LUMTORLO-775952 format. One line per field, with one value per residue (C-alpha): residue number from 1; residue in three letters; x, y, z. Coordinates in steps of 0.1 Angstrom, whole numbers, plus 2048, in hexadecimal, padded with zeros to 3 digits. Each point is the difference from the previous one (the first is absolute). Example, Ala and Ser with C-alpha at 12.3 -4.5 7.8 and 13.67 -1.06 7.14 Angstrom:
BEGIN
resi	(1,2) $
resn	(ALA,SER) $
X	(87B,80E) $
Y	(7D3,822) $
Z	(84E,7F9) $
! end
This chain:
BEGIN
resi	(1,2,3,4,5,6,7,8,9,10,11,12,13,14,15,16,17,18,19,20,21,22,23,24,25,26,27,28,29,30,31,32,33,34,35,36,37,38,39,40,41,42,43,44,45,46,47,48,49,50,51,52,53,54,55,56,57,58,59,60,61,62,63,64,65,66,67,68,69,70,71,72,73,74,75,76,77,78,79,80,81,82,83,84,85,86,87,88,89,90,91,92,93,94,95,96,97,98,99,100,101,102,103,104,105,106,107,108,109,110,111,112,113,114,115,116,117,118,119,120,121,122,123,124,125,126,127,128,129,130,131,132,133,134,135,136,137,138,139,140,141,142,143,144,145,146,147,148,149,150,151,152,153,154,155,156,157,158,159,160,161,162,163,164,165,166,167,168,169,170,171,172,173,174,175,176,177,178,179,180,181,182,183,184,185,186,187,188,189,190,191,192,193,194,195,196,197,198,199,200,201,202,203,204,205,206,207,208,209,210,211,212,213,214,215,216,217,218,219,220,221,222,223,224,225,226,227,228,229,230,231,232,233,234,235,236,237,238,239,240,241,242,243,244,245,246,247,248,249,250,251,252,253,254,255,256,257,258,259,260,261,262,263,264,265,266,267,268,269,270,271,272,273,274,275,276,277,278,279,280,281,282,283,284,285,286,287,288,289,290,291,292,293,294,295,296,297,298,299,300,301,302,303,304,305,306,307,308,309,310,311,312,313,314,315,316,317,318,319,320,321,322,323,324,325,326,327,328,329,330,331,332,333,334,335,336,337,338,339,340,341,342,343,344,345,346,347,348,349,350,351,352,353,354,355,356,357,358,359,360,361,362,363,364,365,366,367,368,369,370,371,372,373,374,375,376,377,378,379,380,381,382,383,384,385,386,387,388,389,390,391,392,393,394,395,396,397,398,399,400,401,402,403,404,405,406,407,408,409,410,411,412,413,414,415,416,417,418,419,420,421,422,423,424,425,426,427,428,429,430,431,432,433,434,435,436,437,438,439,440,441,442,443,444,445,446,447,448,449,450,451,452,453,454,455,456,457,458,459,460,461,462,463,464,465,466,467,468,469,470,471,472,473,474,475,476,477,478,479,480,481,482,483,484,485,486,487,488,489,490,491,492,493,494,495,496,497,498,499,500,501,502,503,504,505,506,507,508,509,510,511,512,513,514,515,516,517,518,519,520,521,522,523,524,525,526,527,528,529,530,531,532,533,534,535,536,537,538,539,540,541,542,543,544,545,546,547,548,549,550,551,552,553,554,555,556) $
resn	(MET,TYR,THR,TYR,THR,ASP,PHE,ASP,GLU,ASN,PHE,VAL,ARG,THR,ARG,VAL,ALA,GLN,PHE,ARG,GLY,GLN,VAL,ALA,ARG,ARG,ILE,ASP,GLY,SER,LEU,THR,GLU,ASP,GLU,PHE,LYS,PRO,LEU,ARG,LEU,MET,ASN,GLY,LEU,TYR,LEU,GLN,LEU,HIS,ALA,TYR,MET,LEU,ARG,VAL,ALA,VAL,PRO,TYR,GLY,THR,LEU,ASN,PRO,ALA,GLN,MET,ARG,GLN,LEU,ALA,TYR,ILE,ALA,ASP,ARG,TRP,ASP,LYS,GLY,TYR,GLY,HIS,PHE,THR,THR,ARG,GLN,ASN,ILE,GLN,TYR,ASN,TRP,PRO,LYS,LEU,GLY,ASP,VAL,PRO,ASP,MET,LEU,ASP,ALA,LEU,ALA,ASP,VAL,GLY,MET,HIS,ALA,ILE,GLN,THR,SER,GLY,ASN,THR,ILE,ARG,ASN,VAL,THR,ALA,ASP,HIS,PHE,ALA,GLY,ALA,ALA,ALA,ASP,GLU,ILE,GLU,ASP,PRO,ARG,ALA,ILE,ALA,GLU,LEU,LEU,ARG,GLN,TRP,SER,THR,ASP,HIS,PRO,GLU,PHE,GLN,PHE,LEU,PRO,ARG,LYS,PHE,LYS,ILE,ALA,VAL,THR,GLY,ALA,ALA,HIS,ASP,ARG,ALA,VAL,THR,LYS,ALA,HIS,ASP,ILE,GLY,LEU,ARG,MET,VAL,ARG,ASN,ASP,ALA,GLY,GLU,PRO,GLY,PHE,GLU,VAL,ILE,VAL,GLY,GLY,GLY,LEU,GLY,ARG,THR,PRO,MET,VAL,GLY,LYS,VAL,LEU,ARG,ASP,PHE,LEU,PRO,LYS,ALA,ASP,LEU,LEU,PRO,TYR,CYS,GLU,ALA,ILE,VAL,SER,VAL,TYR,ASN,LEU,LEU,GLY,ARG,ARG,ASP,ASN,LYS,TYR,LYS,ALA,ARG,ILE,LYS,ILE,THR,VAL,HIS,GLU,ASN,GLY,LEU,ASP,LYS,MET,GLN,GLU,LEU,VAL,GLU,ALA,ARG,PHE,GLU,ASP,ILE,ARG,ALA,GLY,PHE,THR,GLY,HIS,ASP,GLN,ALA,LEU,LEU,ALA,GLU,ILE,GLU,ALA,ALA,PHE,ALA,PRO,PRO,ALA,CYS,VAL,THR,LYS,SER,THR,ASP,GLY,TYR,GLU,ALA,ALA,ARG,LEU,ALA,ASN,PRO,ALA,PHE,ARG,SER,TRP,SER,ASP,THR,ASN,LEU,SER,ALA,HIS,ARG,ALA,GLU,GLY,TYR,ALA,ILE,VAL,SER,ILE,SER,ILE,LYS,LYS,HIS,GLY,ALA,THR,PRO,GLY,ASP,ALA,THR,SER,ASP,GLN,MET,ARG,VAL,MET,ALA,ASP,LEU,ALA,GLU,ARG,TYR,GLY,HIS,GLY,GLU,LEU,ARG,ILE,SER,HIS,GLU,GLN,ASN,VAL,ILE,LEU,PRO,HIS,VAL,HIS,GLN,SER,ASP,LEU,PRO,ALA,VAL,TYR,ALA,ALA,LEU,ARG,GLU,ALA,ASP,LEU,ALA,THR,ALA,ASN,ILE,GLY,LEU,ALA,SER,ASP,ILE,ILE,ALA,CYS,PRO,GLY,MET,ASP,TYR,CYS,ALA,LEU,ALA,THR,ALA,ARG,SER,ILE,PRO,ILE,ALA,GLN,GLU,ILE,ALA,THR,ARG,PHE,ASP,GLU,LEU,LYS,ILE,GLU,HIS,GLU,ILE,GLY,GLN,LEU,LYS,ILE,LYS,ILE,SER,GLY,CYS,ILE,ASN,ALA,CYS,GLY,HIS,HIS,HIS,VAL,GLY,HIS,ILE,GLY,ILE,LEU,GLY,LEU,ASP,ARG,ALA,GLY,VAL,GLU,ASN,TYR,GLN,ILE,THR,LEU,GLY,GLY,ASP,GLY,THR,GLU,THR,THR,THR,ILE,GLY,GLU,ARG,ALA,GLY,PRO,GLY,PHE,SER,ALA,ASP,GLU,ILE,VAL,PRO,ALA,ILE,GLU,ARG,LEU,VAL,THR,GLY,TYR,LEU,SER,LEU,ARG,GLN,ASP,ALA,ASP,GLU,THR,PHE,LEU,GLN,ALA,TYR,ARG,ARG,LEU,GLY,MET,GLU,PRO,PHE,LYS,ALA,ILE,LEU,TYR,PRO,ARG,GLU,ASP,LYS,ALA,ASN,ALA,ALA) $
X	(A74,808,801,812,7EE,806,812,816,808,806,81B,813,804,80D,813,812,802,815,815,807,80D,815,80F,805,818,812,807,80B,817,7EA,7FB,81F,7F6,7FD,7E5,7EF,7FE,7E7,7E7,801,7FD,7DE,7FA,809,821,81E,827,80A,820,7FF,7E2,7E2,7E7,7DA,7E6,7DB,7E5,7E6,7EC,7F2,810,7E2,7FC,7EA,806,80A,816,812,803,810,81B,808,801,816,819,7FF,803,816,812,80E,7DA,7FB,7FB,807,7E3,80D,7F7,7E9,7EA,811,813,821,810,829,80A,7EE,814,800,7F0,7E4,7F0,7EB,7EF,7FF,7EC,7EB,7F7,7F8,7E6,7F1,7F1,7FE,821,81F,822,7F7,80F,80F,822,80D,7F7,7DA,7E4,805,7E7,7E7,7FA,7E6,7F8,803,7E1,7EA,7E0,7FC,812,7E8,80E,7FB,7ED,7FD,813,81D,806,7EB,811,823,7F3,7F1,821,813,7EE,806,824,805,813,7FA,810,809,80C,814,825,7FF,81A,801,7EB,7DE,7EB,7DA,7F1,7D9,7EE,7DE,804,806,821,81A,80D,80A,819,7F6,816,81C,7F6,7FF,7DE,7EA,7DD,7EC,7D8,7EE,7DF,7F8,7E6,7E5,80B,80A,81D,821,822,81A,820,820,820,826,804,81E,81E,820,81E,7EA,7E3,7E3,7DB,7E6,7F1,7D8,7F8,7DD,7E8,7E4,7FB,7DD,807,7F1,820,818,80D,806,812,817,807,806,819,811,802,80E,81A,809,807,810,813,827,80F,828,800,7EC,807,7E9,7E8,7E6,7E0,80D,81E,7EA,7E4,81F,813,7E2,7EB,7DB,7F1,80E,7F8,7DC,800,809,7ED,7E0,808,805,7E5,7E6,80B,7FC,7DF,7ED,810,7F1,7DB,7F1,80F,81A,7E1,7F0,81D,806,7D8,80A,820,7EF,7E6,81F,808,7DE,804,7FD,7DD,80E,7E9,7F2,80F,806,826,7FE,815,81F,7F7,806,81F,810,7F8,80F,81F,81C,80E,7E0,7FD,81E,7FE,7DE,807,81D,7F5,7DD,7F4,7DD,7E7,7E2,7E8,7F5,80F,81B,825,81C,81F,827,811,823,81F,818,805,820,820,7E8,808,7E7,7E6,80E,7E2,806,7E7,7F4,7F8,7EA,7EC,7F6,7F7,7F1,7EA,7F8,7F2,7ED,7F1,7FE,802,7EA,81A,814,82B,812,821,80C,819,810,806,7E7,7E1,7DE,7DD,7E9,7DF,7FF,7E3,80C,7F1,819,81D,80A,803,810,81C,804,809,814,814,805,80F,818,7ED,7EF,819,7F0,815,7EE,80A,81C,825,805,7E9,81B,7FF,820,809,815,81E,81F,7F9,7EE,800,81B,7FC,802,820,7F9,7E9,7DB,7F5,81B,7F9,7DC,805,816,7EB,7E0,810,80E,7E2,7F1,81A,7F8,7DD,7F7,7ED,7E1,809,810,7E0,7FE,820,805,829,808,820,812,822,803,7F6,7E2,7EC,7EE,7F9,7F2,81A,7F6,7E1,805,7FE,824,80D,820,814,81F,81B,823,81C,822,7F6,7EE,7D9,7F3,7E1,7EF,7E2,7E5,7E6,7D9,7F8,7DB,7EC,7DD,7EC,818,81F,820,820,819,81C,825,80E,822,81E,7FA,807,812,7EE,80B,7F4,7E1,7E7,810,7FA,7DA,7FB,80F,7E9,7E1,805,80B,7DE,7F0,80C,7FA,7DD,7E5,7EA,7FA,7E9,81A,80C,826,7F6,7EB,81E,814,7EA,7FF,826,811,821,819,7F7,7FD,81E,811,7F1,811,822,807,828,7FE,7EB,817,81D,7F1,7F8,823) $
Y	(B8C,7EE,817,7F3,7F0,804,7E2,80B,81F,7F1,7E5,81D,817,7E1,7FB,822,803,7E2,80D,81E,7ED,7ED,820,80C,7E8,7FB,824,7FE,7E3,7E4,7EC,7FB,802,7DD,7FC,81D,7F5,7E6,81D,81B,7E9,7F5,823,80A,80F,7F7,80C,80B,80F,825,7FD,7EF,7F9,7FD,7EC,805,7E9,80B,7DE,7F7,823,816,821,81A,825,805,7E5,80E,822,7F0,7F1,822,80B,7E2,809,823,7FE,7E5,7F5,818,80B,7DF,7DF,7E1,7E9,7DE,7E1,7EF,81E,80E,821,802,81E,7FF,81A,7FB,807,7DF,814,80E,7DF,7FB,821,7F7,7E1,814,819,7E1,7F3,81F,7F9,7D6,7F9,7EC,7F2,7DC,7E5,814,7EE,7DE,7DC,801,80B,820,81B,7EE,813,802,80A,826,803,7EE,806,81A,7E7,7FB,7DC,7F3,7E9,80A,819,7EB,816,7F6,7DE,811,812,7E0,7F0,81F,7FB,7D8,804,81D,7F5,7DA,7EE,7E6,813,81A,7EF,7ED,7F2,821,81E,7F5,814,801,810,7FE,80C,7FF,807,7ED,815,7F9,824,7F3,7E7,7E2,7E6,80E,7FF,7E5,7FE,811,801,806,801,7EA,7F2,7DA,7EE,80E,824,7FE,819,7EB,803,7F0,7FA,806,7F3,803,822,817,816,804,7EA,7E4,80D,7EA,802,7F2,7E2,7FA,7EA,803,807,80D,807,80C,821,7F0,7E8,819,809,7DE,7F9,816,7FB,7DA,80E,814,7E8,7E4,815,811,7D7,7F5,820,802,812,7F3,81B,81F,800,7DE,809,810,7E9,801,7EB,7EB,7F9,7FA,7E7,7EC,802,80F,7DE,7FE,823,7F7,7E2,80E,821,7F0,7E7,822,812,7E3,7FE,825,807,7F5,81A,81D,801,81B,81B,80A,803,818,814,7FE,80A,820,803,803,81B,816,7FC,80A,814,824,810,808,81E,807,81F,80A,7F8,81E,813,7E5,7F9,827,804,7E1,812,821,7F9,7E3,7FE,7F7,7E6,7EF,7FF,7F1,7E5,7F8,802,7F4,7DE,7F7,800,7E6,81E,812,826,7F6,7FB,7F0,81B,7F6,81A,7FF,801,7FE,81E,803,800,7FB,7E3,7E8,7FC,81E,818,822,809,81A,7E9,7E7,81A,80C,7DC,7FB,821,7F5,7DD,812,819,7EA,7DD,7F3,800,7E7,7FC,7E2,7F5,7EB,7E6,815,81D,817,80F,7FA,811,7E2,810,827,809,80A,823,807,7F4,823,80E,7E1,804,823,7FE,7E4,812,81F,7E6,7F0,7DF,7FE,7EF,7EA,7E3,7E4,7DF,80F,800,817,7F4,7EA,7EE,7FF,7F8,819,7ED,80B,822,7F5,7DA,7EC,7E2,810,7F9,81A,81F,800,827,80F,7E7,801,826,800,7E6,816,821,7F4,7F1,821,812,7E8,80A,7DB,7F0,805,7ED,7E4,7FC,7E5,7F6,7F6,806,7F6,805,7F0,808,7DB,7DE,804,80F,81A,810,7E6,7FA,7E1,801,824,801,80D,7F5,813,7EF,813,7ED,804,7F1,80A,81F,80C,801,7E8,801,7DE,804,7E7,7FF,7F2,803,802,807,7FA,7E3,7F3,802,7F9,802,816,7F1,80A,813,7F9,817,81B,825,819,81F,814,7E6,7F8,81A,801,7D8,808,81C,7EA,7DF,816,816,7E0,7F3,817,7F3,7DF,7FF,7F7,81D,81F,7E9,7E2,808,7FB,7E0,7F1,808,7F1,7DF,7FC,807,7F0,80B,800,820,814,7F1,80B,822,803,7F3,80B,7FE,7DC,7F9,80E,7EF,7E0,806,808) $
Z	(96E,81D,820,821,81E,825,7FF,7E3,811,81F,7F3,7E5,824,814,7E6,7FF,822,805,7E5,80E,821,7E9,7EC,822,80C,7DF,802,824,7FA,812,7DE,7E9,7D8,7FF,81B,7F4,7DC,7FF,814,7E9,7E2,810,7FC,7E0,806,7EB,802,7DF,7F2,80E,819,80D,7E8,80D,7E5,808,7F3,7EA,7FE,7DD,7F8,80C,812,807,7FE,826,7FC,7E7,80F,820,7EB,7F2,824,80C,7E1,80D,823,803,7DC,7E6,7EE,7EB,802,7E7,7F3,7FC,7EB,81D,802,821,806,80F,810,7FB,81B,820,824,815,81D,7E7,7F6,81B,7FE,7D7,807,81D,7DE,7EB,81B,801,7DD,801,7F5,80A,7F6,810,7EC,7E3,807,811,7F8,801,7EA,7F1,7F5,7EF,7D7,7E8,7DE,800,7EE,81A,800,7E0,7E6,7E4,7FD,821,80F,826,815,80D,81D,81B,7F9,806,820,80E,7F8,811,822,800,7F6,81B,81A,7FB,81B,7EC,7E2,80C,7FD,7DE,7ED,7EB,7F4,7F1,7E8,7F7,7DF,7F9,7DF,7F8,7DC,7DE,7FA,81C,80E,820,7F1,812,7F2,80F,823,81E,7F7,7E7,7FE,7E0,805,7E3,7FA,802,7E9,814,7FC,829,807,810,7FB,7EB,81B,7F6,812,7FE,7EB,808,7F1,811,7FB,7F6,7EA,7FA,7F4,819,7FB,802,821,7FE,7DC,813,82A,80D,810,820,801,7FA,821,80E,7DE,802,826,7F4,7E7,818,81C,7E5,7F6,822,807,7DF,7F9,801,81D,7F9,7E4,7FB,7D9,803,817,7EA,7FB,7D8,80B,816,7E4,7E7,81A,809,7DF,7FC,805,821,80A,7F6,814,81D,800,7F7,81B,819,7F2,80B,824,805,7E9,81F,813,7EE,809,7EF,811,7E4,7E7,81B,801,7DD,7F8,816,7F1,7DD,810,7FF,7DE,7F1,7DC,802,7F7,7DD,7EE,7DE,7F1,7DA,7F2,7E7,812,801,7D9,7F9,819,7EA,7E1,807,819,7EE,820,815,7E4,802,823,7FF,7E6,813,82B,7FD,800,7FD,81B,807,805,7DE,803,817,7FB,814,802,804,80E,7F3,81B,7E4,7F2,7E7,814,822,81A,7FC,819,814,807,811,820,7E8,7E8,817,80D,7DF,7F9,81F,7F5,7DD,80E,81A,7EB,7DE,809,81C,819,7F4,7F5,7F7,7FD,7E5,802,7E3,814,7F4,810,7F8,800,7FC,7FC,7ED,7E7,7DF,801,81F,7EC,7F3,823,80C,7E6,807,825,7F6,7E8,819,81C,7E3,802,7DB,7EC,7E5,7FF,814,7F4,7E9,800,817,818,811,820,813,825,814,7F3,80F,807,821,801,812,7ED,7E0,7E8,7E3,7FB,7F6,805,7E9,7E2,804,802,7DF,7ED,805,7F7,7DF,7F4,808,7E8,7E7,7FF,7F6,820,7F0,7E1,812,812,81C,812,823,80C,823,810,821,80F,80D,7FA,81D,7E2,816,7DC,7EF,7E5,7F7,7F7,7EA,7DC,805,81F,80B,81F,811,80B,80B,7ED,810,80F,7E4,7F8,7E4,7F1,7F2,7EB,800,7E2,7FB,827,808,820,7F3,802,7E5,815,7F3,810,7E8,7F0,806,7DA,807,812,816,7F8,811,810,7E6,7E4,813,7F1,7DB,7FF,80C,7E9,7E1,80C,7FE,7E2,7F1,808,7EE,7DE,80C,806,7E7,806,81A,814,806,821,80B,812,7E7,7E9,814,805,7D9,7F4,820,80E,7E5,7ED,81D,80D,7DE,806,825,7F4,7DE,801,80F,7E1,7E9,80D,7FE,7DB,7FD) $
! end
């Protein structure tokens, strides 16, 4: 893992000291809220419905045990004993007092963390595949590139006041677990004909009120050219992007209005102009960073105990079937810890649970944890012989739900329970859906199913790329939930199609139950997933299940 240098430490401490003075001036009235707003946003502090919210950066989703324990300490000391993990691999605290925020930031700095650029019209936290450095299908660990991008973008003098927020995601694997095509810049590692690793560069993706799938700007970009090429893209966007309408200010609109060919022409020209200025220092820095991401020293041990535990304990077998993924090293597994117990708030973890996960990473996981964009926590390197002990500890901490990738593993934004922008609730709907499928005991029969819920058109719950997406809206003061079908956030990214009229809060859970149980009668066999069935059959049979009374009325 990357460790802060003296420069990083001094930079973050200076920012905290500056913000401490700004907070003091806001409290004594020297700064108005309008004057304070851009200053707090630069430091990850939002004003939500009920209180301030501090969003802490977890760059490319990677944490060590000391950092996770510090997040737990902060939750206990200055919040309400829990934190909320987000779809950008960050953590949010929903109840801090303004006067305490500088102390929270100092506590973060003690373990090499910060909240810089987790908000505002700048380059946000760079996200990555949460299995990076461990996945069996990976070309290279992309986190060194993500760290290079983080250092380049932090406090970049040209890019602090972009037309709109800007998000970058990177993956080093064939299977896209970072939703790269829904980002302003998506970087997917590929090999050229000579077998050399480089990047497919995707630009102009994004969700929100105008969802768009990113377009390929370069089929192959050598790793050595990545930083100047990204600078060229953001530089062109900074000049060309609209500032007259914030709803049309994202780069996806810039690409749409100007065309991909025009963007390519401008970016390539800018790239040639600035490329010579990158004299190799960035590559020397990248080499230093790559050394910090050396793979762990995996050990060779017998896996007999793991196999015996699977035979002896059906609950452990169910968990291992669902929550483990293939590791690149023989005898190891990637453990996904579900923060989605049935009926719980998706993404919320208590301080005690954070400490348990930190302890497990330290004892069994080579000192690494990851936050996934799906709001779960990952132990990327666990030997199979240690899995029974890991499972037992997770079960005691109420963290052993065997539902990764299933119907109750729901992505949900905070919605109207917290967010000032939300127009409907997300959390209660997610809780009710998860509880209902647990009651029905058919999640494992259903198989892989991505349900994603957003409480407004800003789409923080990624509903557009859910196999089933749910969008909460306000209709004349009443919550109304639209359903989209067929979305996909992987390498075959697709924006879901709206099924029809929305449902009330009382109707939405029965509608989802009707839809999913109806799918079971439509699929060809037990191996055909919901998404595969939808792609084979199209919208009509699913729409007929969702709106049975409408079909009967039309038939009459």
